[in-house]
C-alpha positions in Angstrom: -46.1 -51.1 -30.2 -44.0 -49.5 -32.9 -45.3 -46.1 -31.9 -44.2 -46.7 -28.3 -40.7 -47.7 -29.4 -40.4 -44.5 -31.5 -41.5 -42.4 -28.6 -39.0 -44.1 -26.3 -36.2 -43.5 -28.8 -37.0 -39.8 -29.1 -37.0 -39.6 -25.3 -33.6 -41.3 -25.1 -32.2 -38.9 -27.7 -33.6 -35.9 -25.9 -32.1 -37.2 -22.6 -28.7 -37.7 -24.2 -28.8 -34.1 -25.6 -29.7 -32.8 -22.2 -26.9 -34.7 -20.5 -24.2 -33.5 -23.0 -21.4 -32.0 -21.0 -19.9 -28.6 -21.7 -16.4 -28.8 -23.2 -14.1 -27.2 -20.7 -10.3 -26.8 -20.8 -8.3 -25.9 -17.6 -4.7 -24.7 -17.8 -2.7 -24.1 -14.6 0.5 -22.1 -14.3 2.9 -20.6 -11.9 6.5 -19.5 -11.2 9.0 -18.8 -8.4 9.6 -21.9 -6.3 12.6 -22.7 -4.1 13.6 -26.2 -4.9 14.1 -27.3 -1.3 10.8 -25.8 0.1 7.5 -27.8 0.2 5.3 -26.8 -2.8 1.7 -27.7 -1.8 0.2 -25.4 -4.4 1.4 -27.9 -7.1 -0.7 -30.7 -5.5 -3.6 -28.3 -5.3 -3.1 -27.5 -9.0 -3.0 -31.3 -9.8 -6.4 -31.6 -8.1 -7.9 -29.2 -10.8 -7.0 -31.9 -13.4 -5.6 -29.3 -15.8 -4.8 -30.1 -19.5 -1.3 -28.7 -18.7 0.7 -26.9 -16.1 2.9 -24.1 -17.4 6.1 -23.2 -15.5 6.8 -19.5 -16.2 10.4 -19.3 -14.9 12.3 -19.2 -11.6 11.3 -22.8 -11.5 14.3 -23.3 -9.3 16.7 -20.8 -7.8 19.9 -21.9 -9.5 21.9 -18.6 -9.2 25.2 -20.2 -10.0 28.0 -20.5 -12.5 28.5 -24.1 -11.5 26.5 -26.4 -13.7 26.8 -29.3 -11.2 25.1 -27.1 -8.6 22.4 -26.2 -11.1 21.8 -29.8 -12.1 21.7 -30.8 -8.4 19.0 -28.2 -7.7 16.8 -29.5 -10.5 17.2 -33.0 -9.1 16.2 -32.0 -5.6 13.2 -30.0 -6.9 11.9 -32.8 -9.1 12.2 -35.3 -6.2 9.7 -33.2 -4.2 6.4 -35.2 -3.7 4.2 -32.3 -4.8 6.2 -31.9 -8.0 6.0 -35.6 -8.7 2.3 -35.7 -8.1 1.8 -32.8 -10.6 4.1 -34.4 -13.1 2.3 -37.7 -13.0 -1.1 -36.1 -13.5 -0.7 -33.8 -16.5 1.7 -32.5 -19.1 4.3 -29.9 -18.2 5.3 -26.9 -20.3 8.1 -24.6 -19.2 10.2 -21.6 -20.0 12.7 -19.9 -17.7 13.5 -16.6 -16.1 16.7 -15.3 -14.5 17.2 -17.6 -11.5 16.9 -20.8 -13.4 18.7 -19.3 -16.4 21.7 -18.8 -14.0 22.1 -15.4 -12.4 19.8 -12.8 -11.0 18.6 -10.4 -13.7 21.0 -11.9 -16.3 20.7 -11.6 -20.0 22.6 -12.5 -23.1 26.1 -12.1 -21.5 25.6 -14.9 -19.0 28.6 -17.1 -20.0 26.9 -20.5 -19.3 23.6 -20.1 -21.1 24.2 -22.9 -23.5 25.1 -25.3 -20.7 22.1 -24.1 -18.7 19.9 -24.8 -21.7 21.0 -28.4 -22.0 20.2 -29.0 -18.3 16.8 -27.4 -18.8 16.2 -29.6 -21.8 17.2 -32.7 -19.9 15.0 -32.2 -16.9 12.0 -31.1 -18.8 12.4 -34.2 -21.1 12.7 -32.3 -24.4 12.7 -34.8 -27.2 16.0 -35.3 -29.1 14.2 -34.3 -32.4 12.7 -31.1 -30.9 13.1 -27.9 -32.8 13.9 -26.3 -29.5 17.3 -28.1 -29.6 18.1 -26.8 -33.1 18.2 -23.0 -32.3 19.7 -20.8 -29.7 17.5 -20.2 -26.7 14.5 -22.2 -25.4 11.5 -20.5 -27.2 8.9 -23.0 -28.3 5.2 -23.4 -29.2 3.0 -26.1 -27.7 -0.6 -26.9 -28.5 -3.6 -28.0 -26.4 -6.6 -29.4 -28.3 -10.2 -29.6 -27.1 -12.4 -31.2 -29.8 -12.0 -28.9 -32.8 -10.6 -26.0 -30.7 -6.9 -25.2 -30.5 -5.0 -23.3 -27.8 -1.6 -22.1 -28.8 1.0 -21.9 -26.0 3.9 -19.7 -27.0 6.8 -20.0 -24.6 9.1 -17.0 -24.9 12.8 -16.8 -23.9 13.3 -13.4 -22.3 16.9 -14.2 -21.2 19.1 -15.6 -23.9 19.1 -12.6 -26.2 18.3 -9.8 -23.9 20.5 -6.7 -23.5 21.6 -5.7 -20.1 19.2 -3.5 -18.1 20.0 0.1 -17.4 20.6 0.9 -13.7 18.5 3.6 -12.3 20.5 6.6 -11.2 19.4 9.2 -8.7 17.9 12.0 -10.6 16.6 9.9 -13.5 13.1 11.1 -14.4 10.2 9.1 -13.2 6.8 8.9 -14.9 5.0 9.3 -11.6 5.6 11.1 -8.3 4.0 8.4 -6.1 7.0 6.0 -5.9 7.5 4.9 -2.3 10.6 2.8 -3.2 13.8 3.4 -5.2 13.6 1.9 -8.7 16.4 -0.5 -9.7 16.2 0.1 -13.5 15.4 2.8 -15.9 13.8 2.2 -19.4 16.0 1.9 -22.5 15.6 4.7 -24.9 17.6 3.2 -27.7 15.7 1.1 -30.3 18.7 -1.1 -31.0 18.5 -2.8 -27.6 16.5 -6.0 -27.6 14.6 -8.3 -25.3 13.8 -11.2 -27.7 16.5 -10.9 -30.4 16.0 -10.9 -34.1 15.6 -14.6 -34.7 13.1 -15.0 -31.9 11.1 -12.1 -33.3 11.1 -13.6 -36.7 9.9 -17.0 -35.3 7.2 -15.3 -33.2 5.8 -13.5 -36.3 5.4 -16.9 -38.0 3.7 -18.4 -35.0 1.2 -15.6 -34.6 0.1 -16.2 -38.3 -0.8 -19.8 -37.5 -4.5 -20.5 -36.8 -5.6 -20.8 -33.1 -8.7 -20.2 -31.1 -6.8 -18.8 -28.1 -3.1 -17.8 -27.8 -1.2 -17.8 -24.5 2.1 -15.9 -24.7 4.2 -17.0 -21.7 6.9 -14.8 -20.5 9.0 -14.7 -17.3 8.8 -10.9 -17.3 5.5 -9.1 -16.9 4.2 -7.6 -20.1 1.1 -5.5 -19.6 2.2 -3.5 -16.5 3.4 0.1 -16.5 7.0 0.9 -15.8 7.7 0.2 -12.1 11.5 0.3 -11.8 12.0 -3.4 -11.7 12.4 -6.1 -14.4 9.6 -6.0 -17.0 8.9 -5.5 -20.7 8.4 -1.8 -19.7 12.2 -1.5 -19.5 12.3 -2.1 -23.2 9.4 0.1 -24.3 10.2 -0.2 -28.0 10.1 -4.0 -27.7 6.8 -3.8 -25.8 5.4 -1.6 -28.7 6.9 -4.0 -31.2 4.9 -6.8 -29.7 1.7 -4.8 -29.8 2.4 -3.8 -33.4 3.1 -7.4 -34.3 -0.2 -8.6 -32.9 -1.9 -6.0 -35.0 0.0 -6.6 -38.2 -0.5 -10.4 -38.1 -4.2 -9.9 -37.1 -3.6 -12.5 -34.3 -6.8 -12.6 -32.3 -7.1 -14.3 -28.9 -3.8 -13.2 -27.4 -3.3 -13.2 -23.6 -0.1 -13.2 -21.5 0.8 -15.4 -18.6 3.8 -14.1 -16.6 5.7 -14.5 -13.4 8.8 -13.1 -11.6 7.4 -10.6 -9.0 6.4 -12.9 -6.1 2.8 -11.9 -6.1 -0.3 -12.3 -8.3 -2.2 -9.8 -10.3 -4.1 -9.3 -13.5 -3.2 -6.3 -15.7 -5.0 -4.9 -18.7 -3.2 -2.9 -21.3 -5.1 -0.7 -23.7 -3.6 0.1 -27.1 -5.3 2.0 -30.0 -6.3 -0.3 -32.8 -6.1 -3.4 -30.6 -8.2 -5.4 -28.3 -7.2 -5.3 -24.5 -4.1 -7.3 -23.7 -4.7 -9.2 -20.4 -1.7 -10.3 -18.4 -2.2 -12.8 -15.6 0.8 -12.9 -13.3 1.1 -16.0 -11.1 4.4 -15.7 -9.1 4.8 -17.4 -5.8 4.8 -21.2 -5.7 7.0 -20.7 -2.6 8.3 -17.1 -2.9 6.7 -14.1 -1.3 7.4 -10.3 -1.4 6.7 -7.5 1.0 4.9 -5.1 -1.3 3.4 -4.8 -4.8 4.8 -2.2 -7.0 2.9 0.6 -8.7 0.8 -0.6 -11.7 -1.9 1.6 -13.1 -2.9 -1.3 -15.4 -3.7 -3.6 -12.5 -7.4 -4.6 -12.5 -7.2 -7.4 -9.9 -4.9 -8.2 -7.0 -2.3 -8.2 -5.7 -2.3 -11.5 -3.9 0.7 -11.9 -1.7 0.2 -15.5 -0.4 1.7 -18.5 -2.3 -0.5 -19.5 -5.2 -0.9 -20.7 -8.7 -2.9 -19.4 -11.7 -5.8 -21.2 -13.4 -7.5 -20.5 -16.8 -10.8 -22.2 -17.3 -12.1 -22.0 -20.9 -15.7 -23.1 -21.4 -16.1 -23.8 -25.1 -19.5 -22.2 -25.9 -20.5 -20.5 -29.1 -18.7 -17.5 -27.6 -16.2 -19.2 -25.3 -15.9 -18.0 -21.7 -12.4 -17.4 -20.2 -12.1 -17.4 -16.5 -8.8 -16.1 -15.0 -8.3 -17.3 -11.4 -5.6 -17.2 -8.7 -5.9 -20.0 -6.1 -3.8 -19.7 -2.9 -2.1 -22.4 -0.8 -5.2 -22.6 1.4 -7.3 -23.6 -1.7 -9.1 -20.2 -1.7 -9.9 -18.5 -5.0 -8.5 -15.1 -4.4 -9.0 -13.6 -7.9 -11.7 -14.5 -10.4 -12.1 -12.4 -13.6 -14.1 -13.5 -16.6 -14.2 -12.4 -20.2 -15.8 -13.6 -23.4 -13.4 -14.8 -26.1 -15.0 -12.3 -28.5 -13.5 -9.5 -26.4 -10.1 -10.6 -27.8 -11.1 -10.0 -31.4 -10.3 -7.1 -33.7 -13.3 -4.8 -34.2 
C-alpha cells in the first residue's frame, strides 16, 4: 500500500512538472492617434492581455497654444470606449512627441511646455510624489517584473530640451541619390546642438547602469533608421552616436528601441562596431496613415501602412525569446521577427 502511495506521489509530481506553464510577458505599444477617431486597435491590444501598453507620442493631436483646447482633446480621447477598455485592462506608460507636446516638430522653444507637461501628468495620473514632477521634462523609468526577471522601460523626452531642426535647402548634399521626395530637414553638424539635454543624458547614464534583463528605450522619434530628411535621431548624428557610445560605456546589455511618429510600422536594425545590433520597432498609426515609407537602408521588416499596434512577447526560457510583432486593425499579424535575448549581449 505504501509503495502504491509513493508511486502515485511521483506520478503527481511529474504531472505538475509537465504542466508548468512557460513564463511569458507581453508588452503592447503604439503612437499617433487622433482623439476624435475610433481606435479599435486599442481594443485589439487589450485582447492580448499585455503587462503594459506604452504610448509613444502623438497620443493626441493637440497642435495648439491654448491649454484649454489641449486639455479638452485629452478629455475627448480618454472618453473613447476603446481607450477606456485598454485603460481598465492593463497599466499605461506614456511619453510624448510633437503633436501632444504642443506644436508640429516643436522643441525646447515651445513657450507652453511646462503647462503642457502638467496636463500630460494629470491625464496619465502621475502620482504627486513622482520624480517625474521634480525635474523639467517628462523622462521617466518604469519597471515590469516577471518572476525574478526585470524589464526596464525608459521613457525619453525628445521635445523639452531639443534644439530646433535645420531646414533642408535646395542644394544641400544628400547621402543617397535615390530620394523620390524633397527632404524637410538636414542633419546638424554642430556637436553643441542637443536632442535630450545635459540633465536627461546624465539621468540616462545612471539608468543604464541599473540591472535589468531587458531594456526598452522609448522615443517619439525613430532611432535606428538612416537619415531620411524627416524628424529622427539621424538629424542629430552626434547625439545618435552619443547614445551608442553610452550603451557601450555602461555595458548595458539588452537594449531595444520602441519608437513612433511616422504613420507606418517597420523594424530597423542598426549595426555599430563594438556593440550588439540595436533593434528599433516602430509602431505608428493607431489612427494615422501615410502615403509612403521613406528610405531606410536599416529596415529589415515592413513597412505596414494600415493602422496597427506593436507587440513584444518575451518567453522567459534559459535564453529568453523576444518576438517583435505588428498587428493591424484587422487582427492580422503583419510583421513577426524573433531573436534570442543573448543576441543583445556584448561579445
